[in-house]
N, C-alpha and C positions, 0 to 999 in steps of 0.2 A: 483444518480444512483439507480435504483430499484433492488430488489432481483434477478430478472431474469437476468439483465445485469451483476450483480456481479457474478452469476454462470457461465454465458457465458465466462467472462474474466478469472475466476478461471480455468475452464476446459481447455480453450485454452492455458493458461500459463503452466498448468501441463502437457498437451500433448507435448508442445514444449520442456519442461525440460526433459521429459522422452525420446523423440526422440533424443535430443542432447546427453543425457547420454548414449545412445546406439550407439553413433557415426554414426547416420543415417542422411543423407542429405534429404532435402525436396523432391528433385526430385526422390530419391530412395523410399521414402514413397509413393510418387505419383504413381510410377510404381507398387508397391506392392498393393496399395489400389484401383488403377484406378480412383482416385480422382485428379482433376487438381491441379497443383502447386499453382495457384492463389487461389483456394478454400481452400486448406490446410493452406495457409498463412493467409487467412481471419479468419479461425477457430482458429489458434494458436494465433493470435493477438486480439482475443475477438471481432471481428467485426460481426461474424455470429455464431449461434450455429449449429453444424452438425445435419443432419437428423439422425434418429435412425439408419438407414441402414448404413450411412457413419461412424457414431460413432463406430458401431460394426466392420466395415472394418478396421478402425484405430486401435481399440483394438486388433483385430486379428493380424494385421501386427506388432504391438508393443509387442505382447504377454502379454496383460494386462487382469487382472480379473476385471470384471465389479463391483462386490461388494467391493473389496478392493480399487479400484480407488477412490471411493467416501467416503471412510472411514474418510479421514482427511479433508473433506470440512468443512471449519469453519462455525460454527453456529452464524449468525449475532446477535442472542439474547444473546450469552455468552459475557458479557462485565463487567469486574470487577471495572470499573470506569476510568481507564486509560490504555494506551498502550504506552510503551517506545520503540522507535526504535533507536538502535545504528547504526551509519553510517556503521560500518563494517558488519552489518547484512543486509544491503539493497540488494535486489535481482536485479542483472543485467537483463534487458529484452530487447529483440530486437523487434521493431515494424515492421520492414520490413528486410528481409534477405539481400537485396542489398544496405542497407544504409552504409555509411562510415563516421566515425567521430561523430556519434550520440551515446552518452553514457547515455541511460536511466537507471535510478535506481528506481525501484518500492519501494515507501516508505510506502504507505498505500492504501488499497482498502476496503472501508467500505460503507455500505448502510445507508444513512441518509435521512429520509423522512420528509416532512413538515418543512423544514428549510431554512432560508435565509443565504447567504454567505456574510461575511464581511472580507476583507483582510487588514492587517496593517503591517507596519514595525516598530519595536521598537528599539531605541538606548537606552541601559541600561548602565548608567554611573557607575563607580566603587562606591560602597558604597550606591547606590540608595536604598531608603526605601519606603515602602508602606505597609499598612495593607493588610491582605488577603482579597480577594473578591470571590464572586461566580457569575456565569452567567447562565441563563436559556437556555442552549444549549451545544453544544460541541465545543471544541477548538483544534486546531492543531497548533503546533509551530515547527519552524525549526531554529536551531542555525546556522546563516550565518557566524558569526565571534565571536570568544571568547569562554569562558566557563562560565556556570552559575550553580547555585543550584536552584531547583524548589521545593518549599514546596507544597505538595499535602496532605491536611488533616494532618495526623500524620507522613507522609512519606516525606523524602527529597531526591530528585533524582539529580544526577549529570549529566549534559548535556554538551558535548563538541562540538566544531565546527563540523557541519555536522550531529549531532544527531537530532532527532525529537521526539515529544511527542504528543499524541492524548489523550484527556481526557474529562470526563463529567464535564462541567463547573460548576455544582452544588456543586462540591467538593471545599472547601475553598482552594485558591491557591495564590501564589505570587512567581515571579522570584526574585532571590537574586544574586547580583554580588559582590562576595567577592574578586575579583581580582583587580589589579591596571590597568586593560585595559577595554576599552569600549567593550560591547557585542552588537551584532546586531541580532535581531530575526525577522523572518517572521512569522506573526500570521494570522491564519484563524479562524473565528468564524462562526459556523453553529448554528444560532439562531432559536429557535423553533417558528413556526408560528401556531396559532390556526386555 
């Protein structure tokens, strides 16, 4: 995903969050802005970026300040080496307003350019051992089952079932299972391509 698509998704998600925080239905926003429900849905779900005119109409209807709206737009260049995502902090998102039984949780939205994707599942036995390693790329892991400690350089992070971690693979790292139960991890490697 490029920087532009990242911004489109961020803007849409934030607009939806603000609209819902004001207990405003999509059809009510449509009436106030004269933008179709279908177009508003596409904007909120990050499928299209609104035109400047449409964006100003939405800001006016939601009583938003243009400058303060973009103040917390994350800078993709700010990255301390790893991001820990606790399951209780996952943000619930709706892809479509008419869906039922679909529980989407946004774990991570990052721009990574010039990388190849590799996905693995790891069964980590109790007491499993290995030296720390490093990888030339980024890694994302999701704890499907169990609890682990994850050594990241000088830090040791505790991850429980449902937690996830995104980090720069160049940091020496190793998962540790100090429990008496197997742990299952979903691993995604974003390996740099020259």
